[in-house]
TORMARTOR-969983 format. One record per residue (C-alpha): residue in one letter; x, y, z; residue number from 0. Coordinates in nm, 4 decimals. Layout:
% residues N
> a, X, Y, Z, NUM
...
END
This chain:
% residues 459
> m, 13.2293, 12.2703, 8.6381, 0
> n, 13.0699, 12.2863, 8.9361, 1
> l, 12.7730, 12.4699, 9.0119, 2
> y, 12.7997, 12.4869, 9.3935, 3
> l, 13.1414, 12.3975, 9.5157, 4
> g, 13.3208, 12.7269, 9.3536, 5
> d, 13.0876, 12.8992, 9.5612, 6
> l, 13.1174, 12.7703, 9.8833, 7
> m, 13.4635, 12.8054, 9.8910, 8
> n, 13.4496, 13.2014, 9.8571, 9
> l, 13.2340, 13.1921, 10.2319, 10
> k, 13.3522, 13.3130, 10.5587, 11
> s, 13.1073, 13.2206, 10.7891, 12
> s, 12.8725, 12.9575, 10.9161, 13
> t, 12.5725, 13.1695, 10.8556, 14
> d, 12.6943, 13.3278, 10.4835, 15
> i, 12.6755, 12.8832, 10.4061, 16
> v, 12.3428, 12.8266, 10.5725, 17
> e, 12.2190, 13.1174, 10.4248, 18
> y, 12.3870, 13.0478, 10.0632, 19
> i, 12.2658, 12.6980, 10.0909, 20
> r, 11.8907, 12.7992, 10.1907, 21
> n, 11.8702, 13.0674, 9.8973, 22
> i, 11.9156, 12.7710, 9.6641, 23
> y, 11.5262, 12.7061, 9.7107, 24
> v, 11.4722, 13.0925, 9.7110, 25
> g, 11.2719, 13.2808, 9.4470, 26
> v, 11.2836, 12.9443, 9.1763, 27
> e, 11.1041, 13.0129, 8.8800, 28
> d, 11.1783, 12.6713, 8.7186, 29
> i, 10.9339, 12.3944, 8.7700, 30
> y, 11.1832, 12.1825, 8.9040, 31
> i, 11.3890, 12.2451, 9.2555, 32
> p, 11.7390, 12.0328, 9.3092, 33
> a, 11.6597, 11.6871, 9.5655, 34
> l, 11.9985, 11.5795, 9.5500, 35
> i, 12.3383, 11.7202, 9.4892, 36
> s, 12.6427, 11.5579, 9.4878, 37
> e, 12.9927, 11.7339, 9.3626, 38
> g, 13.3200, 11.7239, 9.3909, 39
> n, 13.5838, 11.4364, 9.5365, 40
> y, 13.6834, 11.4827, 9.8775, 41
> i, 13.9781, 11.1997, 9.8326, 42
> r, 14.1372, 11.2798, 9.5549, 43
> d, 14.2441, 11.5576, 9.3443, 44
> l, 13.9838, 11.8226, 9.4390, 45
> e, 13.9819, 11.7668, 9.7952, 46
> a, 13.6617, 11.9025, 9.8186, 47
> d, 13.2808, 11.7594, 9.8106, 48
> f, 12.8930, 11.9001, 9.8711, 49
> y, 12.6147, 11.6936, 9.9400, 50
> l, 12.2987, 11.7813, 9.9509, 51
> k, 11.9683, 11.5504, 9.9910, 52
> l, 11.5937, 11.7209, 10.0735, 53
> i, 11.3882, 11.5212, 10.3653, 54
> i, 11.0394, 11.5810, 10.4514, 55
> k, 10.9537, 11.6065, 10.7982, 56
> h, 10.5919, 11.6697, 10.9882, 57
> k, 10.5775, 12.0307, 11.0740, 58
> e, 10.5483, 11.9808, 11.4314, 59
> i, 10.8933, 11.7857, 11.4905, 60
> p, 11.1981, 11.9717, 11.5864, 61
> i, 11.4839, 11.9392, 11.4458, 62
> k, 11.7084, 11.8898, 11.7074, 63
> k, 12.0000, 11.7543, 11.5292, 64
> t, 12.1278, 11.6821, 11.2125, 65
> w, 12.1065, 11.4222, 10.9758, 66
> l, 11.7917, 11.3219, 11.0941, 67
> l, 11.8086, 11.0569, 10.7983, 68
> d, 12.0884, 10.8244, 10.6592, 69
> n, 12.1322, 10.9055, 10.2459, 70
> l, 11.8370, 10.7547, 10.0598, 71
> q, 11.6965, 10.5256, 10.3283, 72
> y, 11.3928, 10.4302, 10.2891, 73
> s, 11.2100, 10.0838, 10.4937, 74
> l, 10.8999, 9.9982, 10.7059, 75
> p, 10.9149, 10.1038, 11.0816, 76
> t, 10.9904, 9.8278, 11.2902, 77
> e, 10.8768, 9.9747, 11.6462, 78
> y, 10.7219, 9.6845, 11.8233, 79
> s, 10.4891, 9.8609, 12.0228, 80
> l, 10.3351, 10.2222, 11.9693, 81
> n, 10.2110, 10.2771, 12.2948, 82
> e, 10.6318, 10.2720, 12.4248, 83
> l, 10.7281, 10.4877, 12.1827, 84
> d, 10.8862, 10.8447, 12.3030, 85
> k, 10.9439, 11.1614, 12.1064, 86
> e, 11.2359, 11.0761, 11.9394, 87
> q, 11.1318, 10.7228, 11.8098, 88
> l, 10.7992, 10.9140, 11.6905, 89
> s, 10.9515, 11.1663, 11.5291, 90
> e, 11.1059, 10.9053, 11.2869, 91
> l, 10.8043, 10.8137, 11.1919, 92
> f, 10.6497, 11.1043, 11.0794, 93
> t, 11.0422, 11.2202, 10.8982, 94
> h, 11.1555, 11.0347, 10.5504, 95
> n, 11.3605, 11.0866, 10.2505, 96
> l, 11.2609, 11.2572, 9.9652, 97
> i, 11.4734, 11.0617, 9.7470, 98
> v, 11.5329, 10.6905, 9.7916, 99
> y, 11.7122, 10.3648, 9.6185, 100
> r, 11.5829, 10.1250, 9.3947, 101
> n, 11.7254, 9.7816, 9.3446, 102
> h, 11.7143, 9.7284, 8.9789, 103
> k, 11.8599, 9.4276, 8.7966, 104
> n, 12.1125, 9.4517, 9.0777, 105
> s, 12.1632, 9.8051, 9.0466, 106
> s, 12.0744, 10.0563, 9.2569, 107
> v, 11.8812, 10.3705, 9.0954, 108
> y, 11.6985, 10.6691, 9.1886, 109
> q, 11.3386, 10.6978, 9.2861, 110
> v, 11.1032, 10.9255, 9.4305, 111
> n, 10.9500, 10.7931, 9.8183, 112
> p, 10.6804, 10.5205, 9.7539, 113
> l, 10.5134, 10.6724, 10.0396, 114
> m, 10.4586, 10.9565, 9.7407, 115
> t, 10.3578, 10.7398, 9.4748, 116
> t, 10.0079, 10.6025, 9.4836, 117
> s, 9.8038, 10.9544, 9.3035, 118
> e, 9.6490, 10.8012, 8.9806, 119
> a, 9.8774, 11.1345, 8.8477, 120
> y, 10.1916, 10.9465, 8.8968, 121
> q, 10.3067, 10.7098, 8.6202, 122
> e, 10.6252, 10.5139, 8.5597, 123
> h, 10.7322, 10.4310, 8.2542, 124
> g, 11.0352, 10.2263, 8.3305, 125
> v, 11.3766, 10.3056, 8.4690, 126
> k, 11.5856, 10.5460, 8.2584, 127
> n, 11.9709, 10.4398, 8.1646, 128
> l, 12.0061, 10.2329, 8.4664, 129
> r, 12.0437, 10.5840, 8.7189, 130
> y, 11.6627, 10.6397, 8.8314, 131
> v, 11.2620, 10.5829, 8.7660, 132
> e, 11.1664, 10.7721, 8.4730, 133
> a, 10.7530, 10.8637, 8.5787, 134
> y, 10.5387, 11.1560, 8.4674, 135
> f, 10.2699, 11.3454, 8.6876, 136
> s, 10.0234, 11.5629, 8.5482, 137
> e, 9.6815, 11.6346, 8.6838, 138
> e, 9.5734, 11.8436, 8.4528, 139
> y, 9.2369, 11.7635, 8.2344, 140
> l, 9.3791, 11.7117, 7.9236, 141
> q, 9.7617, 11.6407, 7.9265, 142
> n, 9.8110, 11.2535, 7.8270, 143
> k, 10.2251, 11.2622, 7.9774, 144
> g, 10.2781, 11.5312, 8.1740, 145
> d, 10.6184, 11.6512, 8.3495, 146
> l, 10.8888, 11.4266, 8.4298, 147
> v, 10.8708, 11.4071, 8.8122, 148
> l, 11.2926, 11.3431, 8.8200, 149
> e, 11.5213, 11.5650, 8.6001, 150
> y, 11.8733, 11.3667, 8.6165, 151
> t, 12.1886, 11.5544, 8.5030, 152
> k, 12.5435, 11.3960, 8.5502, 153
> k, 12.8718, 11.6138, 8.4531, 154
> e, 13.1711, 11.3804, 8.4553, 155
> k, 13.1502, 11.2618, 8.8315, 156
> d, 12.9399, 11.5199, 8.9628, 157
> e, 12.5514, 11.4534, 9.0165, 158
> y, 12.2110, 11.6682, 9.0296, 159
> l, 11.8529, 11.5070, 9.0912, 160
> n, 11.5570, 11.7491, 9.0553, 161
> i, 11.2220, 11.7098, 9.1418, 162
> l, 10.8757, 11.8660, 9.0155, 163
> k, 10.7530, 12.1114, 9.2108, 164
> n, 10.3939, 12.0689, 9.0713, 165
> f, 10.4199, 11.7083, 9.2281, 166
> l, 10.5495, 11.8280, 9.5788, 167
> k, 10.2832, 12.0788, 9.6052, 168
> e, 10.0372, 11.7611, 9.6818, 169
> f, 10.2305, 11.6953, 10.0236, 170
> i, 10.4175, 11.9971, 10.1416, 171
> i, 10.3004, 12.3340, 10.2789, 172
> y, 10.3610, 12.5889, 10.0097, 173
> k, 10.1591, 12.8912, 10.1518, 174
> k, 10.2612, 13.0477, 10.4383, 175
> d, 9.9519, 13.1519, 10.6984, 176
> e, 9.7021, 12.9277, 10.4832, 177
> k, 9.6019, 12.5545, 10.5748, 178
> w, 9.6272, 12.3672, 10.2278, 179
> g, 9.5900, 12.0290, 10.4747, 180
> n, 9.9264, 11.9844, 10.4387, 181
> s, 10.1582, 11.8609, 10.7334, 182
> y, 10.5175, 11.8179, 10.5518, 183
> e, 10.8060, 12.0835, 10.5810, 184
> l, 11.1005, 12.0679, 10.3332, 185
> i, 11.4714, 11.9681, 10.4888, 186
> a, 11.7560, 12.0124, 10.3067, 187
> e, 12.0298, 11.8068, 10.4952, 188
> f, 12.3600, 11.8792, 10.3262, 189
> e, 12.7351, 11.7853, 10.4115, 190
> y, 13.0184, 12.0515, 10.2951, 191
> r, 13.4115, 11.9063, 10.3099, 192
> n, 13.7381, 12.1205, 10.1766, 193
> k, 14.0636, 12.0540, 10.2682, 194
> n, 14.1895, 12.4087, 10.1468, 195
> h, 13.9013, 12.5924, 10.3515, 196
> n, 14.0409, 12.7865, 10.5767, 197
> a, 13.8819, 12.7777, 10.9397, 198
> i, 13.5489, 13.0299, 10.9399, 199
> q, 13.3603, 13.2208, 11.1486, 200
> d, 13.1046, 13.0040, 11.3187, 201
> n, 12.8273, 13.2264, 11.3983, 202
> y, 12.5540, 12.9999, 11.2891, 203
> k, 12.3051, 12.9587, 11.6272, 204
> n, 12.1088, 12.6247, 11.5850, 205
> t, 11.7176, 12.6533, 11.6002, 206
> n, 11.4187, 12.4746, 11.5112, 207
> e, 11.5215, 12.6220, 11.1733, 208
> g, 11.8273, 12.4012, 11.1483, 209
> y, 12.1215, 12.2285, 11.3217, 210
> i, 12.4627, 12.2182, 11.1983, 211
> e, 12.7813, 12.0787, 11.3343, 212
> y, 13.1456, 12.2692, 11.2137, 213
> s, 13.4557, 12.1157, 11.2815, 214
> h, 13.8433, 12.2437, 11.1317, 215
> s, 14.1674, 12.1350, 11.1171, 216
> e, 14.5153, 12.1622, 10.9625, 217
> k, 14.4705, 11.8087, 10.8462, 218
> h, 14.1114, 11.7674, 10.7207, 219
> g, 14.0295, 12.1022, 10.6444, 220
> l, 13.6480, 12.2621, 10.6928, 221
> y, 13.3657, 12.0164, 10.7581, 222
> l, 13.0248, 12.1462, 10.8325, 223
> r, 12.7113, 11.9387, 10.8305, 224
> g, 12.3331, 12.0308, 10.8975, 225
> s, 11.9921, 11.9511, 10.8496, 226
> i, 11.8121, 12.3218, 10.7546, 227
> k, 11.4060, 12.3896, 10.6705, 228
> v, 11.3957, 12.5682, 10.2930, 229
> p, 11.0756, 12.7243, 10.1728, 230
> f, 10.8943, 12.5587, 9.9052, 231
> e, 10.7427, 12.8256, 9.6417, 232
> y, 10.4936, 12.7643, 9.4667, 233
> s, 10.2277, 12.9905, 9.3016, 234
> i, 9.8557, 12.7847, 9.2802, 235
> s, 9.7659, 13.0914, 9.0141, 236
> n, 9.7362, 12.9655, 8.6343, 237
> k, 9.6056, 13.2653, 8.5530, 238
> r, 9.7242, 13.3384, 8.1859, 239
> a, 9.7746, 13.6776, 8.0425, 240
> i, 9.5195, 13.6374, 7.7852, 241
> k, 9.1569, 13.8309, 7.7294, 242
> v, 8.8067, 13.6299, 7.8067, 243
> i, 8.4951, 13.8270, 7.6794, 244
> d, 8.2394, 13.7317, 7.9439, 245
> l, 7.9299, 13.5955, 7.8407, 246
> g, 7.6842, 13.8132, 8.0615, 247
> s, 7.8472, 14.1494, 8.0025, 248
> k, 8.0025, 14.1123, 7.6759, 249
> h, 8.2762, 14.3107, 7.8420, 250
> v, 8.6007, 14.1851, 7.8288, 251
> r, 8.8167, 14.0588, 8.1361, 252
> e, 9.0962, 13.8785, 8.2605, 253
> h, 9.1086, 13.5153, 8.2898, 254
> n, 8.9691, 13.3538, 8.5305, 255
> p, 9.2007, 12.9677, 8.5986, 256
> e, 8.9338, 12.8203, 8.8320, 257
> n, 8.6480, 12.7996, 8.5823, 258
> y, 8.6214, 12.4194, 8.5102, 259
> n, 8.2506, 12.3942, 8.4732, 260
> g, 8.1017, 12.7747, 8.3729, 261
> d, 7.8681, 12.7252, 8.6705, 262
> t, 7.9369, 13.0794, 8.8393, 263
> e, 8.0237, 13.2296, 8.5150, 264
> e, 8.1603, 13.2206, 8.1500, 265
> g, 8.2910, 13.3477, 7.8305, 266
> f, 8.4759, 13.2692, 7.5251, 267
> i, 8.8831, 13.2876, 7.4778, 268
> a, 8.9220, 13.3707, 7.0936, 269
> f, 9.2418, 13.3401, 6.9119, 270
> s, 9.3314, 13.3913, 6.5411, 271
> s, 9.3027, 13.1118, 6.2611, 272
> d, 9.6710, 13.0571, 6.2958, 273
> v, 9.6576, 12.8150, 6.6449, 274
> i, 9.4722, 12.5850, 6.4148, 275
> n, 9.8070, 12.4737, 6.2677, 276
> i, 9.9314, 12.4550, 6.6245, 277
> l, 9.6364, 12.2696, 6.7466, 278
> k, 9.6132, 12.0009, 6.4620, 279
> q, 9.9468, 11.8054, 6.6066, 280
> d, 9.7546, 11.6763, 6.8692, 281
> y, 9.3424, 11.7416, 6.7967, 282
> f, 9.1234, 11.6095, 6.5274, 283
> f, 8.8994, 11.8830, 6.4533, 284
> y, 8.5494, 11.7183, 6.4484, 285
> d, 8.1819, 11.9279, 6.4089, 286
> i, 8.2516, 12.1191, 6.7245, 287
> q, 8.4974, 11.9297, 6.8953, 288
> m, 8.8788, 11.8730, 6.9398, 289
> i, 8.9329, 11.5375, 6.9622, 290
> e, 9.2585, 11.4144, 7.1505, 291
> k, 9.4545, 11.1822, 6.9367, 292
> e, 9.6566, 10.9613, 7.1658, 293
> n, 9.3325, 10.9838, 7.4116, 294
> p, 9.0069, 11.0356, 7.2029, 295
> d, 8.7928, 11.0045, 7.5452, 296
> n, 8.9795, 11.3728, 7.5840, 297
> t, 8.7719, 11.6226, 7.3896, 298
> v, 8.7189, 11.9821, 7.3832, 299
> l, 8.4127, 12.2095, 7.3060, 300
> v, 8.5446, 12.4443, 7.0121, 301
> d, 8.4095, 12.7025, 6.7297, 302
> y, 8.6963, 12.7028, 6.4239, 303
> m, 8.6009, 12.9325, 6.1817, 304
> e, 8.7740, 13.0640, 5.9325, 305
> n, 8.9166, 13.3955, 6.0975, 306
> k, 8.9314, 13.2294, 6.4276, 307
> v, 8.9057, 13.0135, 6.6801, 308
> v, 8.7109, 13.0142, 6.9994, 309
> f, 8.6684, 12.8209, 7.3572, 310
> w, 8.4512, 12.8322, 7.5919, 311
> e, 8.6928, 12.9426, 7.9278, 312
> a, 8.6161, 12.6170, 8.1040, 313
> e, 8.7363, 12.4498, 7.8140, 314
> y, 9.0043, 12.6487, 7.7501, 315
> n, 9.1450, 12.5693, 8.0715, 316
> k, 9.1356, 12.2158, 8.0305, 317
> l, 9.4393, 12.2072, 7.7590, 318
> s, 9.7686, 12.1178, 7.8848, 319
> i, 9.9984, 12.4148, 8.0147, 320
> r, 10.2976, 12.3370, 7.7116, 321
> l, 10.0004, 12.3712, 7.4863, 322
> k, 9.8597, 12.6957, 7.6168, 323
> n, 10.2129, 12.8149, 7.6436, 324
> k, 10.2162, 12.7584, 7.2349, 325
> i, 9.8741, 12.8999, 7.1587, 326
> d, 9.8605, 13.2495, 7.3984, 327
> d, 9.9936, 13.4696, 7.2153, 328
> y, 9.7706, 13.4498, 6.9165, 329
> n, 9.4554, 13.5734, 7.1524, 330
> i, 9.2431, 13.7864, 6.9714, 331
> i, 8.9462, 13.9898, 7.0683, 332
> p, 8.6608, 13.9759, 6.8105, 333
> n, 8.4370, 14.2508, 6.7102, 334
> i, 8.1373, 14.1630, 6.8875, 335
> e, 7.9435, 14.4346, 6.7404, 336
> k, 8.0059, 14.2883, 6.4082, 337
> e, 8.0145, 13.9352, 6.3786, 338
> s, 7.9196, 13.6234, 6.5961, 339
> i, 8.1517, 13.4990, 6.9065, 340
> i, 7.9865, 13.1648, 6.8536, 341
> s, 7.8301, 12.9643, 6.5832, 342
> k, 7.4875, 12.9032, 6.5855, 343
> a, 7.5289, 12.5479, 6.6752, 344
> m, 7.7168, 12.6272, 6.9202, 345
> a, 7.4761, 12.8363, 7.0936, 346
> s, 7.2016, 12.6575, 7.0395, 347
> m, 7.4122, 12.3090, 7.2033, 348
> q, 7.5330, 12.5465, 7.5106, 349
> l, 7.2873, 12.8421, 7.5143, 350
> e, 6.9073, 12.6910, 7.4402, 351
> a, 7.0047, 12.3291, 7.5216, 352
> s, 6.8434, 12.2109, 7.2014, 353
> w, 6.8528, 11.8432, 7.0897, 354
> n, 6.8908, 11.9539, 6.7501, 355
> w, 7.1954, 12.1688, 6.7333, 356
> d, 7.3370, 11.9348, 6.4923, 357
> k, 7.1330, 12.0872, 6.2910, 358
> e, 7.2620, 12.3849, 6.3117, 359
> l, 7.5682, 12.2735, 6.1740, 360
> e, 7.7909, 12.4371, 5.8859, 361
> p, 7.7867, 12.1739, 5.6056, 362
> d, 8.1811, 12.0582, 5.6721, 363
> k, 8.1074, 12.0082, 6.0418, 364
> k, 7.7730, 11.8489, 5.9446, 365
> l, 7.9800, 11.5951, 5.7643, 366
> a, 8.2264, 11.5539, 6.0694, 367
> y, 7.8964, 11.5179, 6.2915, 368
> l, 7.8177, 11.2063, 6.0563, 369
> i, 8.1449, 11.0346, 5.9564, 370
> k, 8.2311, 11.0578, 6.3644, 371
> s, 7.9009, 10.8786, 6.4664, 372
> q, 7.9000, 10.6234, 6.1574, 373
> m, 8.3359, 10.5560, 6.0967, 374
> f, 8.5043, 10.7556, 6.3430, 375
> e, 8.7775, 10.4935, 6.4394, 376
> k, 8.8389, 10.4390, 6.0199, 377
> a, 8.8561, 10.8176, 5.9751, 378
> v, 9.1270, 10.8806, 6.2262, 379
> d, 9.3245, 10.5869, 6.1497, 380
> m, 9.3775, 10.7894, 5.8033, 381
> n, 9.4841, 11.0925, 6.0124, 382
> m, 9.1494, 11.2824, 5.8065, 383
> n, 9.0722, 11.6274, 5.9823, 384
> f, 8.7634, 11.8572, 5.9105, 385
> l, 8.9046, 12.2100, 5.8400, 386
> y, 8.9413, 12.4790, 5.5666, 387
> p, 9.1515, 12.3678, 5.3153, 388
> q, 9.3847, 12.6707, 5.2209, 389
> n, 9.5252, 12.5791, 4.8454, 390
> i, 9.3755, 12.3468, 4.5865, 391
> n, 9.6339, 12.0589, 4.7278, 392
> q, 9.4321, 12.0459, 5.0629, 393
> l, 9.1503, 12.0162, 4.8872, 394
> k, 9.2800, 11.7303, 4.6673, 395
> g, 9.3880, 11.5174, 4.9478, 396
> f, 9.0298, 11.5706, 5.1608, 397
> i, 8.8299, 11.4632, 4.8441, 398
> l, 9.0596, 11.1483, 4.8001, 399
> q, 9.0262, 11.1096, 5.1714, 400
> i, 8.6478, 11.0889, 5.1618, 401
> e, 8.6316, 10.8596, 4.8678, 402
> k, 8.8497, 10.6415, 5.0335, 403
> l, 8.6847, 10.6851, 5.3447, 404
> t, 8.3048, 10.6553, 5.1927, 405
> s, 8.3570, 10.4966, 4.8697, 406
> i, 8.1132, 10.7856, 4.7254, 407
> t, 8.2630, 10.9038, 4.4356, 408
> l, 8.2603, 11.2304, 4.2330, 409
> e, 8.1095, 11.0172, 3.9676, 410
> q, 7.8085, 10.9419, 4.1498, 411
> f, 7.6746, 11.3238, 4.1129, 412
> n, 7.6299, 11.5130, 3.7968, 413
> v, 7.9399, 11.5320, 3.6273, 414
> n, 7.7889, 11.7493, 3.3596, 415
> a, 7.7731, 11.9992, 3.6373, 416
> k, 8.0680, 12.2692, 3.5903, 417
> e, 8.1834, 12.2711, 4.0371, 418
> v, 8.1544, 11.8692, 3.9384, 419
> q, 8.3928, 11.9061, 3.6861, 420
> l, 8.5973, 12.1290, 3.8128, 421
> l, 8.6321, 11.9065, 4.1753, 422
> i, 8.7164, 11.5927, 3.9002, 423
> d, 8.9914, 11.8238, 3.7714, 424
> i, 9.1600, 11.8997, 4.1068, 425
> r, 9.1284, 11.5344, 4.2229, 426
> a, 9.3085, 11.4336, 3.8862, 427
> d, 9.5608, 11.6879, 3.9201, 428
> k, 9.4804, 11.8727, 3.6258, 429
> e, 9.5951, 12.2147, 3.5372, 430
> i, 9.3824, 12.4505, 3.7355, 431
> e, 9.3918, 12.8528, 3.6800, 432
> s, 9.4853, 13.0195, 4.0312, 433
> m, 9.1733, 13.0335, 4.2564, 434
> e, 9.1266, 13.3031, 4.5391, 435
> s, 9.1017, 13.1333, 4.8700, 436
> e, 8.6916, 13.2258, 4.9304, 437
> k, 8.6024, 12.9977, 4.5784, 438
> i, 8.8071, 12.6852, 4.7526, 439
> t, 8.6127, 12.7127, 5.0600, 440
> d, 8.3170, 12.7598, 4.8631, 441
> l, 8.3763, 12.4164, 4.6504, 442
> y, 8.4530, 12.2231, 4.9848, 443
> l, 8.1577, 12.3177, 5.1820, 444
> k, 7.9423, 12.2458, 4.8767, 445
> y, 8.1427, 11.9075, 4.8572, 446
> c, 8.0663, 11.8402, 5.1978, 447
> y, 7.6952, 11.9364, 5.1960, 448
> a, 7.6676, 11.6777, 4.8729, 449
> i, 7.8288, 11.3906, 5.0777, 450
> g, 7.6755, 11.4889, 5.4081, 451
> r, 7.3398, 11.4410, 5.2052, 452
> i, 7.4108, 11.0612, 5.0874, 453
> l, 7.5176, 10.9830, 5.4108, 454
> e, 7.1787, 11.0862, 5.5792, 455
> g, 7.0242, 10.9000, 5.2853, 456
> g, 6.9131, 11.1772, 5.0918, 457
> n, 6.9944, 11.2137, 4.7117, 458
END
């Protein structure tokens, strides 16, 4: 089933067809827009086809003809002397196909024009299915891979190639009446042929917004080819539908997506503890940091407590959109009259700028701090996290990991002590009476304190 040909066959004028094509790019909420469309078969059974490709041109170059560039063409300029260029030759230097061919193992594969792929945010991962270059783009602080630059779909003989809008905004003018430093506009070059389409009203007037060629004959049917400007709609706002507790006023305010350093304003964004199960898929939790599993150099300050998780707004803004989409529904507003928003250690580090902030860490986070400084690589190889155990089995798993990591066993403590014996029984998987979560947490914290004392050189 064609996505576009069916609609085109029902249109009655050249103006209608041009507007239909332009509207493909109006109000697009998806993160991709069509960069190349190839539908139908004019020679065989369908006797109709529709082809569209995007090009970019400098805003000062007028559209005085159609089909400004050959399909998928990319080459170095060949002008011998720049001083002798006329306006038409000059315009060719500032007009480029968005999608071009690359030669790969004697096959032609689609790729983004190489002139647009020099940014460090663009990363190629090879050729996908011998059809297109698999590349990713991310300008976010914490997003290891990013989003696919090109989405390729093939339905029988029809082909569709969509391009990531976030990638295009680096080059294309996308907000009217504001100067963003971009000089290029999007142009859709299209060709629609249909042997069975009746003659249409040729009422489109060629202007600098677009140029078309139209003909109709009994033998060949309708032929329409054009180059038209299409809008590039991209919202620069990344404001999230979450509530922030302002650091200064302690009042709730809206999210500020531009806050990345806290220099002008800062606030706290709190979530229920349910988000830990989401976050721990991508991060390790150590002291008051989340450490990205795929790239441990990427860290985020965070307070994770029994009943909530709290980010500074600037730290939350570093998270990937994918992760924000998963956790935003768990946004809460803590009762700041009855409970502290952040831990003593976080306040000591960030608000008091104390060198001794680690002294304020709770026992489990203090142990995490010590292990991070002494044996972090070994710990993460074991996939070790420092999170409150939710049941006896999780506490047992944590004990076994600590003993394997540190070689400190429970038998090194006073085995006559009731709580040490209880931990030994838990480790041995003995039958234990039902235990409330508060008791499990208390045991966990006491165990972390005891291990931490030994690692610090205490008794």
